[in-house]
N, C-alpha and C positions, 0 to 999 in steps of 0.2 A: 738701515737693515740691509744685509747682504742678500744676494740672489740665492735661490735654492739650487738652480742649475747654472753653474758658472761657465760662461763661454770664454771669457778673457781672463787671463791670470796677470797678476801684478808682478812686474819686473822692477826691481829697485834701480836707481841710477848707477850704482857701482857694480851692477851684475856683469860678470865675466864668464862666458860659457866655456872658455878654455880651462878654467879651474875645476870644472866638473870632472870627477874621476870616471874613467871608462872601464867597462868590463873587458877583460882579456880572455876571450873564448877561443878555443882552437877552431881552425878553419874546417877541419874534417869532422866536426862534431856531428852526432846522429840525433835525429828526432824520431819519436814514435808517432806514426800516422796510421789512419784506417783507410785501407784501399781494397780493391777487388782485382782478382787475377785478370790481366789484360788479354790472355789467350789460353787455349787449352794446352796443357803440358802433362808430362808423365815423369814421375820421380825416378831417378837412376838408381837409387838405393833399394827401394821396395817395390817399384813398379806401380805405385798408386797413381790413378788418373786424377788430375786436378782440372776442373772445368772452368771455363771462362765465366766470370761473375762471382766466383767464390771469394768471400770476405776474409781478410787477414788483418792482424795487427802487425804492421811491418815497421822496420827501422829504415829511415831515409837518411842518405848522406850525399854530399856533393862530390863528384868525381874530380880529382885533382889533375890539372894539366890537360883537360879535355874540354874543348869548346867547339861549338859549331856556329860560325858566323856570330860570335860573341854571346851565344846562348849557352848557359851551363848545362851539363848533363848530370842527371841524378841516378843514383843506384839504390835499389830496394832489396831488403833481406826479409825473406819469409821462411816458414818452417812447414815441412810436409805434414799433412793432417794425420798420417798413419805412423811414420817412423821418426818424425820430428827432425829430419835431416834439413840442413840449411840450403835454401834455393835463392839464387840472386839473378836479377835482371835489371837492365838500365834503359833509359829513354833513348830514342833514336829520332831526333828532330829532322834529320835529313829525309827520312822516309815517312815521317809522322807516324811512327810505330814504336814498339818496344823490342829490344834485342835480348834474347836469352843468353845468359852469361855462364852460370855454373849451377850444378845440382839437378838439372832436369833437361828434358828435350821437348822441343815444341812440336805439337801434332799438327797434321794437315798443312804441311809445308810444300806439297807438290804444286799446288796452284800458285803459290807465291813464287816458287822457283821458276815456273813456266813464265809468269809475267816478267820476272826479272830478265830471263833469257830473251824474250821478245823485245824488251826495251833495249837490251845490249845490241842485238842484231840491227834494230832500227837506227840506233846511234851510229854504228859502224857504216851502215849504208849511206846515211846522210853525210858522213865525213868523206866517203869516197866520191859521192856525186858533187860535193862542193868543190873538189879539186880536179875532177875529170869529167868534162861534158860528154864524152863518148860513153862513159859508164852510165850516164843518165838515160841516153837513148837506148842503150842495151837493156837496161832494167825495165824501161817502158815497154819495149818489144816483148820481153819475157813475161811481163804482167798481162799484156793483152792476149798473148798466146795461151797462157794458163787459164785466163778467163773464158776463152773460146772452148777450150777442152772441157772445162767444168760445165758449160752450157750444153755441149754435145752429149756428155755423159748423162746429164739430167734428162735430156730429151729421150735418149735411148731407154732410160729406166721408165719413163712415162709410157712409151710405146709398149715395152715389155709387160708392164702391168695391165695395159688395156687389152693385149692379146690373151693374157692368161685369165683375166677376169671376164666371166660370162654372166652377164646380168640379164635376166628375163623380166623386162619391164611389164609385159602383158600379164605374166604370172603374178608379179607383185601387185598389180592393180586388181586382178581377179581375187587374190587372197584378201586384199583389203576390203573389197566389196562383200566377200563372204563373211568376214568378221563383223562388218557393219550390219549385215542382214541378221546374223545370229544375235547380236546385241539388241537390235530392234525387236526380234521375236521374244527374247527374254524379258525385255521391258513390258511388252504387250501381255505376256503371260502373267507377270507380276501384277499388272493393273487389273486384269480379269480376276485373278484370285482375290485381290483386295476388295474388288467390287462385289464378288460373290459372298465373301465373308460379311461385308457390311449389310447386304440384303438379308442374309440369314439372321444376323443379329436384330435387324429391324423387324423381321417376320416373327421371331420369337418374342420380342417385346410387344408386338401388336397382339399376338395370341394371348400373352399374359394379361394385357390390358382388357381384352375382350372377355377372358375368363373372369377377371375381377368384376367387370361391369355386369356380366350375367349373374354372378353370385350376389351382387348388390341388388339387382332387379328381383331375384328370387326372394331375398330377404325382405325387400320392400313389399312384394306381393303377399308373402306369408304374413307379415305384420298387418297389412291392410285387411287380409281375410280374417285374421284374429280380431281386429278391431270391429269388423262388420259383424262378427258372430257375437261379440259382447254387447250387452244391453247399454243403452244410453242412460245418462243420469236422470233424464225426465221420463224414462219408460215406466217408472213406478206410478206416475200420475195418470197414465193412459191405459196401461195393460192391466189385465186381471190377474190376481194371484191364483195359482192352482188350488183346487179344492182340497187336495191332500195336504198341502202345506198348511192351509188355514185350519183344517180339521186337526192336524197334529198340534198346531199352536194352541187351539182352543182346548184340546184335551190335555195339554200340559206335557206332551211327550217331547215336542221340539219347539223352541222359541224362534220366532222370526226376528230379523234384524230391525232394530228400531232406528228410524231416520232421524236426522238432526232436527228437522222442523217439528217432529213429534215430541222430541225431548225438550225443546225450548218452549213450545206452545201447549202441547198436551192434547189428548183426544177427548172426545165428548164423554167417553166412559171412564175417564181417569178418576181415581178416588182422591188423589192427593191435591190436585189443583182446583177443580170445580166443586169438590165436596165442601171446601171451606167457605164457599159463598152462601151456603144455606144458613139462614139466621133462625127461622122459626120452623117448627115441625107442624105439618098439616095433619088434620084428622083423617081417619081412614075413609069416612063417608065422602068427604070432599074430594079425596084422591080418586076414588072409584067413580064418582060422578063426572069429573072433568077429563079423565083419561080417555074414554072412547070417543068423545067429541073432538078433542085436539089431535088424536091419532089419525083420524080421517082427514082433518084439515091441513096438517103439516107433515108431509112425507119427508123422509131423509134424503139427503143428496146422494148417498151411495146407491140407494135403490133406484133413483131417477136416472143416473148416468150409466150405470152398469146393469144391463139386462140379462147378461149371460153368466152371472155368478152362481155359485152352488148354494145348497140349502143351508150350509153352515154359515156362509157369509150373510145370507138374508136374515137368519136368526140373530146374529150378532148385531146387524144394523138395526133391526126392529127393537132389540133390547136397548141400544144406545139412544134411539129416538124416543122410546118411552121414558127413559131417565131424564132426557132433556126436557120433555113435555112436563114431567112432574115438577121439575125445577121451575119452569115458567109458570105453572099453575100456582106454585107456592108463592112466587113473587106477586102474582095477580091477587091472591087472597090477602096477602099482607097489605097491599095497597088499598083494597076495599075496606078492610078493618080500620085503617088509618083515617079514611074518609068518613066513616061512620062516627 
């Protein structure tokens, strides 16, 4: 199996490279290359400025019969971006630069011309000194004299500036101290203002908290006073009911509130609970005989505990006691009859 990426090709034994036909291309043929303008230029036709770095699709060719130390020189053809006029320039390997040839002028050439002039003068001087030693001494004397003159002129300019410049160092220091003092006062005032604002905010907050606390205390005291005024749940067992309320309830005008223990157990005078316990009816003579004896022997609990009740309460208590005694007498009679 052959390789996918072939590195070596097979040459048969009878291979003759001279038999391979060669392409006959002209020496001055042109290639299309992509390049950037090597310098700033201005078109001679429309005056459009073309800046350095502008990209072009240029045609490249080799200049015939021009070499620099065996290096070929290339020519480039570009078109103006505004009027499409043809502009040409070529390489300059001697100066490592490009030379403008046709269609435009190169901008900012003054510096380059000055450098070229300095180089030319320097070369002429070196050639003269190489053949004439007296010229070397003369040039050295001229250079030293020119250097002394430059130093003297520079010293005069310094002295002139010192005479004309009047700098008040004390005033500068005083002004700086005054500015520093003002800055410190401003910072101090800002700190005092901030401290005052913080204290005011804290005072307002404290006053609000105290007001809320006082309101809570007032509410608590009022609620406690209300609770103290209200009766306790056990007051009904120790306190006496007012006579008017009892009289109204007995007369049927106003009913008193029935407690839960009265609803569950019932009172002695109730007809629904204790009335069902009576089994036999006693005769009238036995009831009249036993009632006065047992009434004197068994007083009610209401009359013993509460001595300050009204007449209506006494009457109701006596009635309840008599009914209870009658029931007890009935039970006793029934027991005696059973024994007989």
